[in-house]
ROFI-165880 format. One line per 8 residues: for each residue x, y, z of N, C-alpha, C, CB. Coordinates in nm, 2 decimals, decimal comma. Glycine has a CB too. Layout:
residues N
X/Y/Z/X/Y/Z/X/Y/Z/X/Y/Z  ...
***
This chain:
residues 92
0,37/3,97/1,42/0,49/3,84/1,32/0,61/3,99/1,33/0,41/3,75/1,06  0,73/3,99/1,33/0,81/4,06/1,25/0,83/4,04/1,13/0,92/4,07/1,29  0,86/4,14/1,02/0,88/4,14/0,85/1,00/4,04/0,82/0,93/4,31/0,78  1,03/3,96/0,80/1,16/3,93/0,69/1,18/3,89/0,55/1,22/3,83/0,73  1,29/3,95/0,56/1,27/3,93/0,32/1,37/3,85/0,35/1,32/4,11/0,14  1,37/3,77/0,24/1,50/3,68/0,20/1,52/3,70/0,07/1,50/3,53/0,22  1,64/3,70/-0,01/1,66/3,74/-0,18/1,70/3,61/-0,20/1,78/3,86/-0,24  1,73/3,60/-0,34/1,71/3,51/-0,44/1,77/3,54/-0,60/1,56/3,49/-0,44
1,90/3,60/-0,62/1,88/3,67/-0,75/1,75/3,83/-0,76/1,81/3,54/-0,86  1,67/3,81/-0,82/1,59/3,93/-0,82/1,46/3,86/-0,75/1,56/4,00/-0,97  1,46/3,77/-0,68/1,29/3,79/-0,60/1,33/3,81/-0,46/1,18/3,62/-0,61  1,27/3,87/-0,47/1,23/3,93/-0,29/1,11/3,84/-0,24/1,15/4,13/-0,29  1,13/3,69/-0,13/1,02/3,69/-0,09/1,01/3,73/0,02/0,97/3,61/-0,09  0,91/3,81/0,10/0,87/3,83/0,21/0,74/3,78/0,32/0,86/3,93/0,19  0,76/3,73/0,39/0,69/3,69/0,50/0,64/3,76/0,64/0,77/3,59/0,53  0,55/3,77/0,64/0,48/3,87/0,80/0,44/3,95/0,70/0,59/3,96/0,96
0,40/4,07/0,78/0,32/4,20/0,83/0,37/4,28/0,75/0,32/4,26/0,98  0,31/4,33/0,61/0,35/4,49/0,58/0,25/4,57/0,66/0,33/4,54/0,40  0,31/4,64/0,74/0,20/4,78/0,78/0,28/4,90/0,84/0,08/4,75/0,91  0,23/4,96/0,94/0,24/5,08/0,94/0,35/5,05/0,99/0,16/5,16/0,99  0,41/4,98/1,06/0,51/4,93/1,19/0,64/4,89/1,11/0,45/4,79/1,30  0,62/4,83/1,00/0,71/4,76/0,93/0,73/4,83/0,77/0,67/4,61/0,93  0,67/4,90/0,71/0,59/4,90/0,60/0,76/5,00/0,53/0,39/4,99/0,62  0,83/5,11/0,62/0,92/5,17/0,58/1,09/5,13/0,54/0,91/5,25/0,67
1,09/5,03/0,68/1,16/4,93/0,66/1,15/4,83/0,52/1,12/4,87/0,77  1,06/4,78/0,52/1,05/4,72/0,38/1,05/4,77/0,25/0,97/4,67/0,38  1,00/4,92/0,28/1,05/5,00/0,12/1,17/5,05/0,12/0,98/5,13/0,07  1,21/5,07/0,26/1,39/5,13/0,23/1,49/4,96/0,20/1,48/5,23/0,44  1,44/4,93/0,26/1,54/4,74/0,22/1,53/4,75/0,07/1,44/4,53/0,29  1,39/4,70/0,00/1,37/4,66/-0,17/1,43/4,78/-0,23/1,18/4,63/-0,24  1,42/4,92/-0,20/1,49/5,04/-0,25/1,60/5,01/-0,26/1,48/5,16/-0,18  1,69/5,00/-0,18/1,85/4,99/-0,17/1,88/4,87/-0,26/1,91/4,97/0,00
1,79/4,74/-0,20/1,87/4,60/-0,31/1,78/4,59/-0,43/1,87/4,40/-0,24  1,71/4,67/-0,45/1,69/4,67/-0,61/1,82/4,73/-0,72/1,57/4,77/-0,64  1,85/4,87/-0,64/1,96/4,88/-0,71/2,08/4,78/-0,81/2,01/4,92/-0,63  2,11/4,66/-0,77/2,18/4,55/-0,83/2,10/4,46/-0,90/2,25/4,49/-0,74  2,01/4,48/-0,94/1,93/4,39/-1,01/1,87/4,43/-1,12/1,84/4,35/-0,94  1,84/4,36/-1,24/1,78/4,43/-1,38/1,66/4,40/-1,35/1,81/4,37/-1,53  1,59/4,35/-1,26/1,41/4,33/-1,27/1,38/4,33/-1,12/1,33/4,16/-1,35  1,28/4,39/-1,05/1,28/4,30/-0,94/1,13/4,22/-0,92/1,32/4,38/-0,82
1,11/4,14/-0,85/1,04/4,02/-0,86/0,99/4,02/-0,67/1,16/3,88/-0,93  0,88/4,03/-0,62/0,86/4,05/-0,54/0,73/3,94/-0,45/0,86/4,18/-0,57  0,75/3,85/-0,41/0,67/3,74/-0,39/0,60/3,76/-0,21/0,79/3,59/-0,41  0,47/3,77/-0,26/0,40/3,85/-0,13/0,34/3,67/-0,04/0,21/4,01/-0,20  0,37/3,55/-0,15/0,30/3,40/-0,08/0,26/3,44/0,09/0,45/3,24/-0,08  0,34/3,50/0,17/0,39/3,46/0,28/0,31/3,57/0,35/0,55/3,44/0,30  0,30/3,70/0,27/0,30/3,80/0,37/0,09/3,79/0,40/0,39/3,98/0,30  0,07/3,79/0,53/-0,04/3,77/0,58/-0,16/3,92/0,58/0,01/3,72/0,72
-0,10/4,06/0,59/-0,17/4,13/0,58/-0,02/4,22/0,51/-0,26/4,15/0,72  -0,13/4,35/0,47/-0,09/4,45/0,40/-0,19/4,54/0,46/-0,09/4,44/0,25  -0,15/4,68/0,52/-0,23/4,76/0,51/-0,22/4,88/0,45/-0,27/4,78/0,60  -0,25/5,01/0,46/-0,28/5,10/0,37/-0,11/5,17/0,39/-0,43/5,20/0,41  -0,01/5,14/0,50/0,12/5,18/0,48/0,17/5,08/0,39/0,19/5,20/0,60  0,16/4,97/0,43/0,24/4,87/0,33/0,21/4,87/0,21/0,24/4,74/0,35  0,05/4,93/0,16/0,00/4,95/0,02/0,07/5,10/0,00/-0,19/4,95/0,02  0,13/5,16/0,03/0,19/5,26/-0,01/0,33/5,29/-0,03/0,14/5,33/0,05
0,39/5,21/0,03/0,53/5,14/0,02/0,54/5,08/-0,11/0,55/5,05/0,14  0,46/4,97/-0,12/0,46/4,88/-0,24/0,43/5,02/-0,37/0,32/4,72/-0,22  0,35/5,12/-0,34/0,33/5,24/-0,44/0,49/5,31/-0,50/0,24/5,38/-0,34  0,51/5,31/-0,40/0,65/5,39/-0,36/0,76/5,32/-0,43/0,68/5,40/-0,21  0,75/5,22/-0,44/0,87/5,12/-0,47/0,85/5,11/-0,66/0,85/4,93/-0,36  0,70/5,06/-0,66/0,65/5,02/-0,78/0,69/5,19/-0,87/0,46/4,97/-0,75  0,70/5,33/-0,81/0,70/5,44/-0,89/0,84/5,44/-0,92/0,64/5,58/-0,82  0,90/5,43/-0,85/1,06/5,37/-0,85/1,09/5,28/-0,97/1,09/5,28/-0,71
1,04/5,20/-0,93/1,09/5,11/-1,08/1,03/5,14/-1,22/1,05/4,94/-1,07  0,96/5,27/-1,23/0,92/5,32/-1,32/1,02/5,42/-1,39/0,81/5,36/-1,28  1,06/5,46/-1,24/1,13/5,60/-1,28/1,28/5,58/-1,32/1,13/5,71/-1,16  1,30/5,44/-1,29/1,40/5,37/-1,35/1,43/5,29/-1,44/1,44/5,33/-1,31  1,38/5,24/-1,51/1,28/5,19/-1,62/1,36/5,01/-1,56/1,31/5,27/-1,84  1,28/4,97/-1,38/1,32/4,86/-1,40/1,14/4,80/-1,38/1,47/4,81/-1,28  1,21/4,66/-1,44/1,04/4,59/-1,47/1,00/4,55/-1,30/1,05/4,41/-1,60  0,86/4,53/-1,27/0,88/4,54/-1,12/0,75/4,38/-1,14/0,83/4,74/-1,02
0,76/4,25/-1,09/0,65/4,18/-1,08/0,57/4,17/-0,87/0,72/4,00/-1,17  0,50/4,12/-0,86/0,46/4,11/-0,73/0,33/3,97/-0,80/0,39/4,29/-0,64  0,39/3,90/-0,72/0,35/3,72/-0,70/0,33/3,68/-0,59/0,44/3,63/-0,72  0,25/3,57/-0,59/0,17/3,53/-0,46/0,07/3,58/-0,43/0,23/3,54/-0,36  0,01/3,46/-0,37/-0,14/3,51/-0,31/-0,16/3,65/-0,25/-0,18/3,40/-0,18  -0,29/3,73/-0,35/-0,33/3,89/-0,33/-0,26/3,95/-0,41/-0,31/3,96/-0,21  -0,14/3,94/-0,50/-0,09/4,03/-0,59/-0,24/4,04/-0,68/0,04/3,96/-0,67  -0,36/4,01/-0,71/-0,45/4,10/-0,79/-0,49/4,22/-0,70/-0,59/4,04/-0,85
-0,56/4,17/-0,62/-0,55/4,31/-0,50/-0,46/4,41/-0,48/-0,53/4,27/-0,38  -0,34/4,36/-0,49/-0,24/4,51/-0,50/-0,24/4,53/-0,64/-0,06/4,49/-0,44  -0,18/4,43/-0,75/-0,22/4,50/-0,92/-0,31/4,57/-0,97/-0,25/4,42/-0,99  -0,44/4,61/-0,86/-0,57/4,67/-0,90/-0,56/4,76/-0,85/-0,69/4,62/-0,86  -0,53/4,78/-0,69/-0,43/4,94/-0,60/-0,36/5,01/-0,78/-0,19/4,85/-0,43  -0,24/4,92/-0,77/-0,12/4,97/-0,82/-0,20/5,07/-1,00/0,00/4,79/-0,84  -0,26/4,98/-1,03/-0,33/5,00/-1,14/-0,39/5,17/-1,14/-0,45/4,89/-1,14  -0,49/5,15/-1,06/-0,60/5,21/-1,07/-0,47/5,36/-1,02/-0,74/5,14/-0,96
-0,42/5,34/-0,90/-0,33/5,47/-0,85/-0,19/5,53/-1,00/-0,22/5,39/-0,68  -0,21/5,43/-1,09/-0,11/5,46/-1,19/-0,20/5,57/-1,31/-0,05/5,28/-1,27  -0,33/5,50/-1,32/-0,42/5,57/-1,44/-0,46/5,68/-1,39/-0,54/5,49/-1,49  -0,46/5,70/-1,24/-0,54/5,84/-1,19/-0,45/6,00/-1,18/-0,60/5,80/-1,03
***
């Protein structure tokens, strides 16, 4: 399944799979679009799979937000696992 991203104000709803094939496009799209918002909300409710490349993209987006003093929220089913990964990465 292809990756689809829709935007409504600061909320980016992601549909599909964030994997080795789609991760770079996902990261680039969010990074470009986040320049126009004060905070970033990524809704992963409709993401069926996130592999290691997808997590790497999310970590890069998270780091970009921290560097630019933007708040980032990741919501939806599976966000606890994403949070745990981001927290462990940022603490290490």
